[in-house]
Biopython code that builds the backbone (N, CA, C, O; Angstrom):
import numpy as np
from Bio.PDB.StructureBuilder import StructureBuilder

atoms = [
    (1, "MET", "N", (-19.976, 77.156, -112.261)),
    (1, "MET", "CA", (-18.692, 76.775, -112.800)),
    (1, "MET", "C", (-17.814, 76.053, -111.780)),
    (1, "MET", "O", (-17.141, 75.087, -112.137)),
    (2, "PRO", "N", (-17.803, 76.502, -110.498)),
    (2, "PRO", "CA", (-16.950, 75.790, -109.539)),
    (2, "PRO", "C", (-17.433, 74.354, -109.294)),
    (2, "PRO", "O", (-16.626, 73.473, -109.000)),
    (3, "PHE", "N", (-18.744, 74.118, -109.414)),
    (3, "PHE", "CA", (-19.248, 72.758, -109.211)),
    (3, "PHE", "C", (-18.743, 71.813, -110.295)),
    (3, "PHE", "O", (-18.431, 70.653, -110.025)),
    (4, "ILE", "N", (-18.667, 72.316, -111.516)),
    (4, "ILE", "CA", (-18.164, 71.493, -112.615)),
    (4, "ILE", "C", (-16.692, 71.174, -112.391)),
    (4, "ILE", "O", (-16.266, 70.039, -112.609)),
    (5, "LEU", "N", (-15.924, 72.142, -111.967)),
    (5, "LEU", "CA", (-14.498, 71.937, -111.720)),
    (5, "LEU", "C", (-14.275, 70.945, -110.578)),
    (5, "LEU", "O", (-13.451, 70.037, -110.687)),
    (6, "ILE", "N", (-15.007, 71.124, -109.499)),
    (6, "ILE", "CA", (-14.900, 70.203, -108.360)),
    (6, "ILE", "C", (-15.345, 68.801, -108.774)),
    (6, "ILE", "O", (-14.724, 67.810, -108.390)),
    (7, "GLY", "N", (-16.410, 68.723, -109.549)),
    (7, "GLY", "CA", (-16.882, 67.432, -110.023)),
    (7, "GLY", "C", (-15.858, 66.721, -110.890)),
    (7, "GLY", "O", (-15.666, 65.512, -110.759)),
    (8, "LEU", "N", (-15.194, 67.464, -111.779)),
    (8, "LEU", "CA", (-14.163, 66.863, -112.620)),
    (8, "LEU", "C", (-12.956, 66.403, -111.806)),
    (8, "LEU", "O", (-12.359, 65.370, -112.109)),
    (9, "ILE", "N", (-12.597, 67.161, -110.780)),
    (9, "ILE", "CA", (-11.487, 66.755, -109.906)),
    (9, "ILE", "C", (-11.841, 65.481, -109.153)),
    (9, "ILE", "O", (-11.030, 64.557, -109.084)),
    (10, "PHE", "N", (-13.049, 65.422, -108.584)),
    (10, "PHE", "CA", (-13.483, 64.218, -107.877)),
    (10, "PHE", "C", (-13.547, 63.026, -108.813)),
    (10, "PHE", "O", (-13.149, 61.922, -108.443)),
    (11, "PHE", "N", (-14.046, 63.242, -110.026)),
    (11, "PHE", "CA", (-14.129, 62.169, -111.013)),
    (11, "PHE", "C", (-12.737, 61.630, -111.344)),
    (11, "PHE", "O", (-12.535, 60.417, -111.404)),
    (12, "ALA", "N", (-11.787, 62.525, -111.555)),
    (12, "ALA", "CA", (-10.417, 62.108, -111.870)),
    (12, "ALA", "C", (-9.789, 61.356, -110.707)),
    (12, "ALA", "O", (-9.111, 60.349, -110.912)),
    (13, "LEU", "N", (-10.009, 61.838, -109.488)),
    (13, "LEU", "CA", (-9.475, 61.140, -108.324)),
    (13, "LEU", "C", (-10.116, 59.767, -108.155)),
    (13, "LEU", "O", (-9.446, 58.810, -107.766)),
    (14, "GLY", "N", (-11.390, 59.671, -108.440)),
    (14, "GLY", "CA", (-12.076, 58.381, -108.357)),
    (14, "GLY", "C", (-11.553, 57.388, -109.380)),
    (14, "GLY", "O", (-11.348, 56.218, -109.056)),
    (15, "ILE", "N", (-11.337, 57.835, -110.609)),
    (15, "ILE", "CA", (-10.778, 56.960, -111.646)),
    (15, "ILE", "C", (-9.371, 56.530, -111.261)),
    (15, "ILE", "O", (-9.014, 55.362, -111.417)),
    (16, "LEU", "N", (-8.568, 57.462, -110.759)),
    (16, "LEU", "CA", (-7.218, 57.141, -110.321)),
    (16, "LEU", "C", (-7.236, 56.115, -109.189)),
    (16, "LEU", "O", (-6.432, 55.183, -109.179)),
    (17, "GLY", "N", (-8.140, 56.284, -108.252)),
    (17, "GLY", "CA", (-8.271, 55.326, -107.159)),
    (17, "GLY", "C", (-8.706, 53.959, -107.639)),
    (17, "GLY", "O", (-8.212, 52.944, -107.148)),
    (18, "MET", "N", (-9.629, 53.915, -108.600)),
    (18, "MET", "CA", (-10.082, 52.629, -109.134)),
    (18, "MET", "C", (-8.956, 51.917, -109.873)),
    (18, "MET", "O", (-8.843, 50.693, -109.800)),
    (19, "ILE", "N", (-8.123, 52.671, -110.582)),
    (19, "ILE", "CA", (-7.005, 52.061, -111.289)),
    (19, "ILE", "C", (-5.953, 51.565, -110.301)),
    (19, "ILE", "O", (-5.391, 50.484, -110.472)),
    (20, "THR", "N", (-5.694, 52.359, -109.270)),
    (20, "THR", "CA", (-4.663, 52.003, -108.302)),
    (20, "THR", "C", (-5.074, 50.823, -107.436)),
    (20, "THR", "O", (-4.270, 49.923, -107.191)),
    (21, "TRP", "N", (-6.321, 50.819, -106.970)),
    (21, "TRP", "CA", (-6.778, 49.785, -106.048)),
    (21, "TRP", "C", (-7.843, 48.895, -106.678)),
    (21, "TRP", "O", (-8.839, 48.585, -106.025)),
    (22, "TRP", "N", (-7.663, 48.477, -107.921)),
    (22, "TRP", "CA", (-8.670, 47.672, -108.616)),
    (22, "TRP", "C", (-8.900, 46.341, -107.922)),
    (22, "TRP", "O", (-10.030, 45.854, -107.898)),
    (23, "TRP", "N", (-7.859, 45.739, -107.357)),
    (23, "TRP", "CA", (-7.992, 44.440, -106.698)),
    (23, "TRP", "C", (-8.872, 44.556, -105.456)),
    (23, "TRP", "O", (-9.683, 43.673, -105.180)),
    (24, "PHE", "N", (-8.709, 45.643, -104.713)),
    (24, "PHE", "CA", (-9.523, 45.867, -103.524)),
    (24, "PHE", "C", (-10.982, 46.095, -103.910)),
    (24, "PHE", "O", (-11.895, 45.589, -103.257)),
    (25, "LEU", "N", (-11.186, 46.853, -104.964)),
    (25, "LEU", "CA", (-12.540, 47.112, -105.455)),
    (25, "LEU", "C", (-13.214, 45.821, -105.908)),
    (25, "LEU", "O", (-14.405, 45.621, -105.669)),
    (26, "ALA", "N", (-12.449, 44.944, -106.561)),
    (26, "ALA", "CA", (-13.005, 43.664, -107.011)),
    (26, "ALA", "C", (-13.412, 42.798, -105.827)),
    (26, "ALA", "O", (-14.443, 42.128, -105.878)),
    (27, "GLU", "N", (-12.618, 42.803, -104.764)),
    (27, "GLU", "CA", (-12.972, 42.021, -103.578)),
    (27, "GLU", "C", (-14.226, 42.556, -102.900)),
    (27, "GLU", "O", (-15.056, 41.781, -102.424)),
    (28, "ILE", "N", (-14.364, 43.861, -102.856)),
    (28, "ILE", "CA", (-15.563, 44.458, -102.260)),
    (28, "ILE", "C", (-16.795, 44.078, -103.078)),
    (28, "ILE", "O", (-17.835, 43.738, -102.514)),
    (29, "ILE", "N", (-16.681, 44.135, -104.391)),
    (29, "ILE", "CA", (-17.819, 43.786, -105.248)),
    (29, "ILE", "C", (-18.194, 42.320, -105.069)),
    (29, "ILE", "O", (-19.379, 41.989, -105.013)),
    (30, "LYS", "N", (-17.196, 41.434, -104.979)),
    (30, "LYS", "CA", (-17.479, 40.012, -104.751)),
    (30, "LYS", "C", (-18.202, 39.817, -103.419)),
    (30, "LYS", "O", (-19.153, 39.040, -103.336)),
    (31, "GLY", "N", (-17.758, 40.511, -102.391)),
    (31, "GLY", "CA", (-18.406, 40.397, -101.085)),
    (31, "GLY", "C", (-19.825, 40.937, -101.100)),
    (31, "GLY", "O", (-20.719, 40.349, -100.491)),
    (32, "LEU", "N", (-20.042, 42.050, -101.790)),
    (32, "LEU", "CA", (-21.386, 42.619, -101.868)),
    (32, "LEU", "C", (-22.333, 41.710, -102.649)),
    (32, "LEU", "O", (-23.507, 41.588, -102.301)),
    (33, "ILE", "N", (-21.826, 41.078, -103.696)),
    (33, "ILE", "CA", (-22.666, 40.144, -104.456)),
    (33, "ILE", "C", (-23.076, 38.974, -103.576)),
    (33, "ILE", "O", (-24.233, 38.553, -103.590)),
    (34, "THR", "N", (-22.128, 38.451, -102.811)),
    (34, "THR", "CA", (-22.433, 37.329, -101.921)),
    (34, "THR", "C", (-23.456, 37.718, -100.863)),
    (34, "THR", "O", (-24.409, 36.979, -100.614)),
    (35, "LEU", "N", (-23.260, 38.874, -100.242)),
    (35, "LEU", "CA", (-24.206, 39.321, -99.221)),
    (35, "LEU", "C", (-25.587, 39.577, -99.807)),
    (35, "LEU", "O", (-26.594, 39.268, -99.171)),
    (36, "SER", "N", (-25.647, 40.136, -101.005)),
    (36, "SER", "CA", (-26.947, 40.394, -101.617)),
    (36, "SER", "C", (-27.654, 39.092, -101.969)),
    (36, "SER", "O", (-28.877, 39.011, -101.859)),
    (37, "LEU", "N", (-26.906, 38.068, -102.391)),
    (37, "LEU", "CA", (-27.539, 36.778, -102.663)),
    (37, "LEU", "C", (-28.146, 36.182, -101.394)),
    (37, "LEU", "O", (-29.258, 35.654, -101.427)),
    (38, "VAL", "N", (-27.430, 36.264, -100.290)),
    (38, "VAL", "CA", (-27.962, 35.753, -99.021)),
    (38, "VAL", "C", (-29.198, 36.548, -98.610)),
    (38, "VAL", "O", (-30.213, 35.963, -98.231)),
    (39, "PHE", "N", (-29.121, 37.867, -98.680)),
    (39, "PHE", "CA", (-30.238, 38.719, -98.268)),
    (39, "PHE", "C", (-31.480, 38.463, -99.112)),
    (39, "PHE", "O", (-32.571, 38.272, -98.574)),
    (40, "PHE", "N", (-31.314, 38.457, -100.449)),
    (40, "PHE", "CA", (-32.477, 38.265, -101.309)),
    (40, "PHE", "C", (-33.000, 36.833, -101.219)),
    (40, "PHE", "O", (-34.198, 36.609, -101.390)),
    (41, "GLY", "N", (-32.127, 35.861, -100.955)),
    (41, "GLY", "CA", (-32.589, 34.497, -100.746)),
    (41, "GLY", "C", (-33.501, 34.403, -99.535)),
    (41, "GLY", "O", (-34.569, 33.793, -99.597)),
    (42, "LEU", "N", (-33.074, 35.010, -98.434)),
    (42, "LEU", "CA", (-33.920, 35.017, -97.235)),
    (42, "LEU", "C", (-35.210, 35.791, -97.466)),
    (42, "LEU", "O", (-36.270, 35.390, -96.986)),
    (43, "LEU", "N", (-35.127, 36.884, -98.189)),
    (43, "LEU", "CA", (-36.316, 37.678, -98.484)),
    (43, "LEU", "C", (-37.329, 36.867, -99.282)),
    (43, "LEU", "O", (-38.522, 36.901, -98.978)),
    (44, "PHE", "N", (-36.873, 36.140, -100.293)),
    (44, "PHE", "CA", (-37.788, 35.341, -101.098)),
    (44, "PHE", "C", (-38.375, 34.177, -100.298)),
    (44, "PHE", "O", (-39.529, 33.807, -100.509)),
    (45, "VAL", "N", (-37.597, 33.597, -99.384)),
    (45, "VAL", "CA", (-38.126, 32.527, -98.538)),
    (45, "VAL", "C", (-39.232, 33.068, -97.641)),
    (45, "VAL", "O", (-40.269, 32.425, -97.482)),
    (46, "VAL", "N", (-39.022, 34.245, -97.053)),
    (46, "VAL", "CA", (-40.038, 34.843, -96.177)),
    (46, "VAL", "C", (-41.298, 35.181, -96.967)),
    (46, "VAL", "O", (-42.405, 34.876, -96.523)),
    (47, "VAL", "N", (-41.142, 35.802, -98.125)),
    (47, "VAL", "CA", (-42.301, 36.178, -98.940)),
    (47, "VAL", "C", (-43.053, 34.930, -99.397)),
    (47, "VAL", "O", (-44.283, 34.899, -99.363)),
    (48, "GLY", "N", (-42.321, 33.903, -99.822)),
    (48, "GLY", "CA", (-42.972, 32.672, -100.267)),
    (48, "GLY", "C", (-43.716, 31.971, -99.147)),
    (48, "GLY", "O", (-44.817, 31.463, -99.360)),
    (49, "SER", "N", (-43.131, 31.934, -97.952)),
    (49, "SER", "CA", (-43.813, 31.280, -96.832)),
    (49, "SER", "C", (-45.051, 32.069, -96.413)),
    (49, "SER", "O", (-46.056, 31.474, -96.022)),
    (50, "ARG", "N", (-44.993, 33.383, -96.489)),
    (50, "ARG", "CA", (-46.188, 34.174, -96.160)),
    (50, "ARG", "C", (-47.311, 33.918, -97.161)),
    (50, "ARG", "O", (-48.479, 33.826, -96.786)),
    (51, "LYS", "N", (-46.944, 33.803, -98.443)),
    (51, "LYS", "CA", (-47.972, 33.524, -99.444)),
    (51, "LYS", "C", (-48.592, 32.147, -99.221)),
    (51, "LYS", "O", (-49.799, 31.970, -99.389)),
    (52, "LEU", "N", (-47.765, 31.176, -98.843)),
    (52, "LEU", "CA", (-48.305, 29.843, -98.562)),
    (52, "LEU", "C", (-49.246, 29.884, -97.364)),
    (52, "LEU", "O", (-50.315, 29.273, -97.388)),
    (53, "LEU", "N", (-48.848, 30.603, -96.316)),
    (53, "LEU", "CA", (-49.693, 30.693, -95.129)),
    (53, "LEU", "C", (-50.995, 31.416, -95.426)),
    (53, "LEU", "O", (-52.053, 31.007, -94.949)),
    (54, "ARG", "N", (-50.932, 32.476, -96.200)),
    (54, "ARG", "CA", (-52.166, 33.189, -96.555)),
    (54, "ARG", "C", (-53.068, 32.317, -97.418)),
    (54, "ARG", "O", (-54.290, 32.343, -97.276)),
    (55, "GLY", "N", (-52.464, 31.551, -98.306)),
    (55, "GLY", "CA", (-53.266, 30.661, -99.148)),
    (55, "GLY", "C", (-53.951, 29.575, -98.337)),
    (55, "GLY", "O", (-55.100, 29.228, -98.610)),
    (56, "SER", "N", (-53.258, 29.036, -97.344)),
    (56, "SER", "CA", (-53.871, 27.990, -96.528)),
    (56, "SER", "C", (-54.946, 28.583, -95.615)),
    (56, "SER", "O", (-55.950, 27.920, -95.358)),
    (57, "LYS", "N", (-54.771, 29.793, -95.126)),
    (57, "LYS", "CA", (-55.796, 30.436, -94.300)),
    (57, "LYS", "C", (-57.035, 30.728, -95.107)),
    (57, "LYS", "O", (-58.148, 30.577, -94.603)),
    (58, "ALA", "N", (-56.868, 31.147, -96.362)),
    (58, "ALA", "CA", (-58.012, 31.450, -97.212)),
    (58, "ALA", "C", (-58.805, 30.186, -97.518)),
    (58, "ALA", "O", (-60.036, 30.213, -97.544)),
    (59, "SER", "N", (-58.102, 29.073, -97.751)),
    (59, "SER", "CA", (-58.818, 27.836, -98.055)),
    (59, "SER", "C", (-59.513, 27.288, -96.799)),
    (59, "SER", "O", (-60.564, 26.656, -96.905)),
    (60, "ASP", "N", (-58.936, 27.525, -95.610)),
    (60, "ASP", "CA", (-59.588, 27.114, -94.366)),
    (60, "ASP", "C", (-60.864, 27.909, -94.132)),
    (60, "ASP", "O", (-61.864, 27.345, -93.687)),
    (61, "GLU", "N", (-60.852, 29.201, -94.422)),
    (61, "GLU", "CA", (-62.027, 30.049, -94.227)),
    (61, "GLU", "C", (-63.136, 29.663, -95.193)),
    (61, "GLU", "O", (-64.310, 29.722, -94.827)),
    (62, "GLU", "N", (-62.795, 29.267, -96.426)),
    (62, "GLU", "CA", (-63.803, 28.852, -97.391)),
    (62, "GLU", "C", (-64.467, 27.544, -96.950)),
    (62, "GLU", "O", (-65.663, 27.349, -97.170)),
    (63, "GLY", "N", (-63.702, 26.662, -96.338)),
    (63, "GLY", "CA", (-64.258, 25.387, -95.893)),
    (63, "GLY", "C", (-65.182, 25.542, -94.697)),
    (63, "GLY", "O", (-66.116, 24.756, -94.538)),
    (64, "GLU", "N", (-64.942, 26.541, -93.850)),
    (64, "GLU", "CA", (-65.767, 26.745, -92.669)),
    (64, "GLU", "C", (-67.074, 27.435, -92.992)),
    (64, "GLU", "O", (-68.081, 27.211, -92.320)),
    (65, "GLY", "N", (-67.066, 28.296, -94.044)),
    (65, "GLY", "CA", (-68.245, 29.119, -94.330)),
    (65, "GLY", "C", (-69.249, 28.372, -95.055)),
    (65, "GLY", "O", (-70.307, 28.913, -95.378)),
]
sb = StructureBuilder()
sb.init_structure("model")
sb.init_model(0)
sb.init_chain("A")
sb.init_seg("    ")
for serial, (resi, resn, name, xyz) in enumerate(atoms, 1):
    if name == "N":
        sb.init_residue(resn, " ", resi, " ")
    sb.init_atom(name, np.array(xyz, "f"), 0.0, 1.0, " ", f" {name:<3s}", serial, name[0])
structure = sb.get_structure()
């Protein structure tokens, strides 16, 4: 029972904070979206270049054998 009460208090405080500081929360979300786009962009470039390198190594090995 105390966990439910504490959880409801935290939930209410969180909602109150989101209402009070909505502009700050929106800026944080915008920044996180931007950072995630940069991170995932670099991740996809690395994964794609590795696949290209593995593909070229496989075709080189087939030509030698």
